Backbone as JSON Lines, residues from 0, in Angstrom:
{"i":0,"aa":"M","n":[10.66,20.92,34.41],"ca":[10.21,19.73,33.7],"c":[9.79,20.06,32.26]}
{"i":1,"aa":"Q","n":[9.12,21.22,32.07],"ca":[8.67,21.61,30.74],"c":[9.86,21.75,29.78]}
{"i":2,"aa":"H","n":[10.95,22.31,30.27],"ca":[12.15,22.46,29.44],"c":[12.69,21.09,29.02]}
{"i":3,"aa":"T","n":[12.7,20.14,29.95],"ca":[13.17,18.79,29.65],"c":[12.28,18.13,28.61]}
{"i":4,"aa":"R","n":[10.96,18.29,28.76],"ca":[10.03,17.71,27.79],"c":[10.22,18.31,26.4]}
{"i":5,"aa":"Q","n":[10.44,19.6,26.34],"ca":[10.67,20.24,25.04],"c":[11.96,19.73,24.41]}
{"i":6,"aa":"A","n":[12.98,19.53,25.2],"ca":[14.25,19.0,24.68],"c":[14.04,17.58,24.15]}
{"i":7,"aa":"I","n":[13.28,16.78,24.89],"ca":[12.99,15.41,24.44],"c":[12.19,15.45,23.14]}
{"i":8,"aa":"A","n":[11.2,16.34,23.08],"ca":[10.39,16.46,21.86],"c":[11.25,16.8,20.65]}
{"i":9,"aa":"R","n":[12.23,17.68,20.83],"ca":[13.13,18.02,19.72],"c":[13.95,16.82,19.27]}
{"i":10,"aa":"T","n":[14.36,15.97,20.22],"ca":[15.15,14.79,19.84],"c":[14.29,13.77,19.08]}
{"i":11,"aa":"I","n":[12.97,13.8,19.3],"ca":[12.06,12.92,18.57],"c":[11.68,13.53,17.22]}
{"i":12,"aa":"A","n":[11.49,14.85,17.19],"ca":[11.03,15.52,15.96],"c":[12.03,15.39,14.82]}
{"i":13,"aa":"A","n":[13.29,15.51,15.1],"ca":[14.3,15.47,14.02],"c":[14.27,14.13,13.27]}
{"i":14,"aa":"P","n":[14.33,12.98,13.96],"ca":[14.26,11.73,13.2],"c":[12.89,11.47,12.59]}
{"i":15,"aa":"L","n":[11.82,11.98,13.21],"ca":[10.49,11.84,12.63],"c":[10.44,12.52,11.26]}
{"i":16,"aa":"L","n":[10.88,13.78,11.22],"ca":[10.87,14.51,9.95],"c":[11.81,13.88,8.94]}
{"i":17,"aa":"A","n":[12.95,13.37,9.4],"ca":[13.89,12.7,8.5],"c":[13.26,11.43,7.92]}
{"i":18,"aa":"T","n":[12.51,10.71,8.74],"ca":[11.84,9.49,8.27],"c":[10.78,9.84,7.24]}
{"i":19,"aa":"E","n":[9.98,10.87,7.51],"ca":[8.97,11.31,6.54],"c":[9.63,11.67,5.2]}
{"i":20,"aa":"Q","n":[10.73,12.41,5.27],"ca":[11.44,12.82,4.06],"c":[12.01,11.61,3.33]}
{"i":21,"aa":"A","n":[12.56,10.66,4.07],"ca":[13.15,9.47,3.44],"c":[12.1,8.65,2.71]}
{"i":22,"aa":"I","n":[10.92,8.53,3.3],"ca":[9.85,7.79,2.63],"c":[9.43,8.5,1.36]}
{"i":23,"aa":"D","n":[9.26,9.82,1.42],"ca":[8.9,10.58,0.22],"c":[9.98,10.44,-0.86]}
{"i":24,"aa":"E","n":[11.24,10.49,-0.46],"ca":[12.33,10.33,-1.43],"c":[12.33,8.93,-2.03]}
{"i":25,"aa":"A","n":[12.06,7.92,-1.22],"ca":[11.99,6.55,-1.74],"c":[10.84,6.41,-2.74]}
{"i":26,"aa":"L","n":[9.71,7.02,-2.45],"ca":[8.58,6.99,-3.39],"c":[8.96,7.69,-4.7]}
{"i":27,"aa":"A","n":[9.62,8.82,-4.6],"ca":[10.05,9.54,-5.8],"c":[11.03,8.7,-6.62]}
{"i":28,"aa":"Q","n":[11.96,8.03,-5.96],"ca":[12.93,7.19,-6.66],"c":[12.25,5.99,-7.32]}
{"i":29,"aa":"A","n":[11.29,5.41,-6.62],"ca":[10.55,4.27,-7.19],"c":[9.76,4.73,-8.42]}
{"i":30,"aa":"G","n":[9.19,5.91,-8.35],"ca":[8.49,6.46,-9.51],"c":[9.44,6.69,-10.67]}
{"i":31,"aa":"A","n":[10.61,7.2,-10.38],"ca":[11.62,7.41,-11.42],"c":[12.05,6.08,-12.03]}
{"i":32,"aa":"M","n":[12.15,5.05,-11.18],"ca":[12.51,3.72,-11.67],"c":[11.43,3.18,-12.6]}
{"i":33,"aa":"A","n":[10.16,3.34,-12.23],"ca":[9.06,2.88,-13.09],"c":[9.08,3.6,-14.42]}
{"i":34,"aa":"T","n":[9.32,4.89,-14.39],"ca":[9.4,5.68,-15.63],"c":[10.55,5.2,-16.5]}
{"i":35,"aa":"A","n":[11.72,5.0,-15.89],"ca":[12.88,4.55,-16.64],"c":[12.64,3.16,-17.24]}
{"i":36,"aa":"M","n":[11.99,2.29,-16.48],"ca":[11.71,0.95,-16.99],"c":[10.74,1.01,-18.18]}
{"i":37,"aa":"A","n":[9.68,1.8,-18.05],"ca":[8.7,1.91,-19.13],"c":[9.34,2.53,-20.37]}
{"i":38,"aa":"N","n":[10.1,3.59,-20.18],"ca":[10.76,4.24,-21.32],"c":[11.81,3.33,-21.94]}
{"i":39,"aa":"G","n":[12.54,2.6,-21.12],"ca":[13.56,1.69,-21.62],"c":[12.98,0.56,-22.44]}
{"i":40,"aa":"R","n":[11.88,0.01,-21.95],"ca":[11.21,-1.06,-22.69],"c":[10.73,-0.56,-24.05]}
{"i":41,"aa":"T","n":[10.15,0.64,-24.05],"ca":[9.66,1.21,-25.31],"c":[10.83,1.5,-26.25]}
{"i":42,"aa":"A","n":[11.89,2.1,-25.74],"ca":[13.04,2.43,-26.58],"c":[13.7,1.19,-27.14]}
{"i":43,"aa":"A","n":[13.72,0.12,-26.37],"ca":[14.32,-1.14,-26.82],"c":[13.36,-1.94,-27.71]}
{"i":44,"aa":"R","n":[12.15,-1.43,-27.85],"ca":[11.11,-2.07,-28.68],"c":[10.83,-3.5,-28.24]}
{"i":45,"aa":"L","n":[10.71,-3.66,-26.94],"ca":[10.42,-4.97,-26.37],"c":[8.92,-5.1,-26.14]}
{"i":46,"aa":"P","n":[8.38,-6.3,-26.21],"ca":[6.96,-6.48,-25.94],"c":[6.63,-6.16,-24.48]}
{"i":47,"aa":"A","n":[5.39,-5.77,-24.25],"ca":[4.97,-5.36,-22.91],"c":[5.15,-6.46,-21.87]}
{"i":48,"aa":"M","n":[5.07,-7.71,-22.29],"ca":[5.19,-8.8,-21.32],"c":[6.6,-8.9,-20.73]}
{"i":49,"aa":"I","n":[7.59,-8.37,-21.43],"ca":[8.97,-8.4,-20.91],"c":[9.06,-7.49,-19.7]}
{"i":50,"aa":"G","n":[9.46,-8.03,-18.6],"ca":[9.64,-7.26,-17.38],"c":[8.37,-7.03,-16.58]}
{"i":51,"aa":"Q","n":[7.26,-7.62,-17.0],"ca":[6.0,-7.41,-16.26],"c":[6.15,-7.83,-14.8]}
{"i":52,"aa":"D","n":[6.85,-8.91,-14.55],"ca":[7.05,-9.35,-13.17],"c":[7.83,-8.31,-12.36]}
{"i":53,"aa":"V","n":[8.75,-7.63,-13.02],"ca":[9.53,-6.6,-12.34],"c":[8.64,-5.4,-12.03]}
{"i":54,"aa":"F","n":[7.79,-5.02,-12.99],"ca":[6.85,-3.93,-12.74],"c":[5.94,-4.26,-11.56]}
{"i":55,"aa":"E","n":[5.48,-5.5,-11.5],"ca":[4.6,-5.9,-10.4],"c":[5.34,-5.89,-9.07]}
{"i":56,"aa":"S","n":[6.59,-6.31,-9.09],"ca":[7.39,-6.25,-7.85],"c":[7.6,-4.81,-7.42]}
{"i":57,"aa":"L","n":[7.89,-3.94,-8.37],"ca":[8.07,-2.53,-8.05],"c":[6.76,-1.94,-7.53]}
{"i":58,"aa":"G","n":[5.65,-2.33,-8.15],"ca":[4.34,-1.86,-7.67],"c":[4.08,-2.29,-6.24]}
{"i":59,"aa":"A","n":[4.43,-3.52,-5.92],"ca":[4.25,-4.0,-4.54],"c":[5.16,-3.23,-3.58]}
{"i":60,"aa":"A","n":[6.36,-2.94,-4.01],"ca":[7.27,-2.16,-3.17],"c":[6.72,-0.75,-2.96]}
{"i":61,"aa":"M","n":[6.16,-0.16,-4.01],"ca":[5.57,1.17,-3.87],"c":[4.35,1.14,-2.96]}
{"i":62,"aa":"T","n":[3.56,0.09,-3.05],"ca":[2.4,-0.05,-2.16],"c":[2.88,-0.09,-0.71]}
{"i":63,"aa":"A","n":[3.96,-0.81,-0.46],"ca":[4.52,-0.87,0.89],"c":[5.01,0.51,1.34]}
{"i":64,"aa":"L","n":[5.59,1.27,0.41],"ca":[6.04,2.62,0.74],"c":[4.85,3.53,1.04]}
{"i":65,"aa":"F","n":[3.77,3.39,0.28],"ca":[2.56,4.17,0.56],"c":[2.01,3.84,1.95]}
{"i":66,"aa":"E","n":[2.04,2.56,2.3],"ca":[1.59,2.13,3.63],"c":[2.52,2.7,4.7]}
{"i":67,"aa":"A","n":[3.81,2.68,4.45],"ca":[4.77,3.24,5.41],"c":[4.52,4.74,5.58]}
{"i":68,"aa":"R","n":[4.22,5.41,4.48],"ca":[3.95,6.85,4.55],"c":[2.7,7.1,5.39]}
{"i":69,"aa":"R","n":[1.66,6.31,5.16],"ca":[0.43,6.46,5.94],"c":[0.71,6.24,7.42]}
{"i":70,"aa":"R","n":[1.5,5.23,7.73],"ca":[1.8,4.91,9.13],"c":[2.64,5.99,9.8]}
{"i":71,"aa":"I","n":[3.6,6.58,9.07],"ca":[4.43,7.61,9.7],"c":[3.61,8.88,9.91]}
{"i":72,"aa":"V","n":[2.65,9.15,9.01],"ca":[1.75,10.28,9.21],"c":[0.89,10.03,10.45]}
{"i":73,"aa":"E","n":[0.42,8.8,10.63],"ca":[-0.35,8.45,11.83],"c":[0.51,8.62,13.09]}
{"i":74,"aa":"A","n":[1.76,8.2,13.01],"ca":[2.67,8.34,14.15],"c":[2.86,9.82,14.48]}
{"i":75,"aa":"H","n":[3.03,10.63,13.46],"ca":[3.2,12.07,13.65],"c":[1.96,12.64,14.35]}
{"i":76,"aa":"A","n":[0.78,12.24,13.9],"ca":[-0.46,12.71,14.52],"c":[-0.54,12.25,15.98]}
{"i":77,"aa":"G","n":[-0.11,11.02,16.25],"ca":[-0.11,10.51,17.62],"c":[0.82,11.32,18.51]}
{"i":78,"aa":"L","n":[1.98,11.67,17.98],"ca":[2.91,12.49,18.76],"c":[2.33,13.88,19.0]}
{"i":79,"aa":"D","n":[1.59,14.39,18.02],"ca":[0.97,15.7,18.18],"c":[-0.11,15.64,19.27]}
{"i":80,"aa":"R","n":[-0.86,14.54,19.33],"ca":[-1.85,14.38,20.39],"c":[-1.16,14.32,21.77]}
{"i":81,"aa":"T","n":[-0.02,13.67,21.82],"ca":[0.75,13.62,23.07],"c":[1.2,15.02,23.47]}
{"i":82,"aa":"R","n":[1.65,15.79,22.49],"ca":[2.06,17.17,22.76],"c":[0.9,17.96,23.34]}
{"i":83,"aa":"E","n":[-0.31,17.79,22.76],"ca":[-1.48,18.5,23.27],"c":[-1.8,18.05,24.7]}
{"i":84,"aa":"Y","n":[-1.73,16.75,24.94],"ca":[-2.01,16.21,26.28],"c":[-1.06,16.81,27.31]}
{"i":85,"aa":"L","n":[0.19,16.98,26.93],"ca":[1.19,17.54,27.84],"c":[1.15,19.06,27.89]}
{"i":86,"aa":"R","n":[0.24,19.65,27.11],"ca":[0.08,21.11,27.03],"c":[1.37,21.81,26.64]}
{"i":87,"aa":"M","n":[2.04,21.19,25.69],"ca":[3.27,21.8,25.18],"c":[2.91,22.68,23.99]}
{"i":88,"aa":"P","n":[3.65,23.74,23.76],"ca":[3.34,24.64,22.65],"c":[3.62,23.95,21.3]}
{"i":89,"aa":"E","n":[2.83,24.33,20.31],"ca":[3.03,23.8,18.96],"c":[4.19,24.56,18.33]}
{"i":90,"aa":"T","n":[5.12,23.81,17.77],"ca":[6.25,24.42,17.08],"c":[6.41,23.76,15.73]}
{"i":91,"aa":"S","n":[7.1,24.41,14.85],"ca":[7.33,23.87,13.52],"c":[8.81,23.56,13.38]}
{"i":92,"aa":"Y","n":[9.12,22.36,12.96],"ca":[10.51,21.95,12.77],"c":[10.81,21.69,11.31]}
{"i":93,"aa":"G","n":[10.03,22.25,10.4],"ca":[10.34,22.03,9.0],"c":[9.17,22.22,8.06]}
{"i":94,"aa":"D","n":[7.95,22.08,8.55],"ca":[6.8,22.3,7.68],"c":[6.7,23.79,7.36]}
{"i":95,"aa":"M","n":[6.37,24.08,6.12],"ca":[6.3,25.47,5.7],"c":[4.95,26.1,6.01]}
{"i":96,"aa":"S","n":[3.97,25.32,6.35],"ca":[2.66,25.86,6.7],"c":[2.07,24.99,7.8]}
{"i":97,"aa":"P","n":[1.07,25.52,8.5],"ca":[0.47,24.71,9.57],"c":[-0.12,23.4,9.04]}
{"i":98,"aa":"K","n":[-0.09,22.38,9.89],"ca":[-0.64,21.08,9.5],"c":[-2.17,21.16,9.51]}
{"i":99,"aa":"P","n":[-2.82,20.64,8.47],"ca":[-4.28,20.55,8.52],"c":[-4.67,19.4,9.44]}
{"i":100,"aa":"P","n":[-5.91,19.38,9.91],"ca":[-6.35,18.21,10.68],"c":[-6.19,16.96,9.82]}
{"i":101,"aa":"L","n":[-5.86,15.84,10.45],"ca":[-5.59,14.61,9.7],"c":[-6.77,14.21,8.82]}
{"i":102,"aa":"H","n":[-8.0,14.38,9.3],"ca":[-9.17,14.01,8.52],"c":[-9.39,14.95,7.33]}
{"i":103,"aa":"A","n":[-8.79,16.14,7.33],"ca":[-8.96,17.1,6.25],"c":[-7.82,17.05,5.24]}
{"i":104,"aa":"A","n":[-6.91,16.13,5.4],"ca":[-5.7,16.1,4.57],"c":[-5.84,15.22,3.33]}
{"i":105,"aa":"H","n":[-7.05,14.87,2.95],"ca":[-7.25,14.01,1.79],"c":[-7.45,14.85,0.53]}
{"i":106,"aa":"L","n":[-6.83,14.42,-0.55],"ca":[-7.01,15.08,-1.84],"c":[-8.21,14.47,-2.53]}
{"i":107,"aa":"T","n":[-8.85,15.26,-3.36],"ca":[-10.0,14.8,-4.12],"c":[-9.68,14.93,-5.59]}
{"i":108,"aa":"A","n":[-9.96,13.86,-6.34],"ca":[-9.74,13.89,-7.78],"c":[-10.79,14.79,-8.43]}
{"i":109,"aa":"V","n":[-10.35,15.56,-9.4],"ca":[-11.26,16.46,-10.13],"c":[-11.3,15.99,-11.57]}
{"i":110,"aa":"D","n":[-12.5,15.86,-12.11],"ca":[-12.67,15.47,-13.5],"c":[-12.08,16.56,-14.38]}
{"i":111,"aa":"R","n":[-11.27,16.2,-15.36],"ca":[-10.61,17.19,-16.23],"c":[-11.61,18.14,-16.89]}
{"i":112,"aa":"E","n":[-12.75,17.62,-17.29],"ca":[-13.74,18.46,-17.96],"c":[-14.35,19.46,-16.99]}
{"i":113,"aa":"A","n":[-14.42,19.11,-15.72],"ca":[-14.98,20.02,-14.73],"c":[-13.97,21.09,-14.35]}
{"i":114,"aa":"A","n":[-12.68,20.81,-14.51],"ca":[-11.64,21.76,-14.1],"c":[-11.42,22.78,-15.11]}
């Protein structure tokens, strides 16, 4: 049974990691789009009000991507709890370092003058 569970876990892990990567790539592309839009507006010497609605739409889309990222991280943590419950060994399918506890994974802003 343990072998079957490990095989099932591998079939879940691959799309999970692919989903995490896809969300990160979408965020990166949206950031590139925002940069291109801001640079394009400046280069075209257009007033800031031109395209503001598009910037706001892009911002809303990015907010949704951030929420999707948070939710997929939560799903990953939930699957990890299931793995622990089933007493399955921890394995890495792509992360380059061990995962920190979910509550310890928050970044803290540092004041430039303090750094």
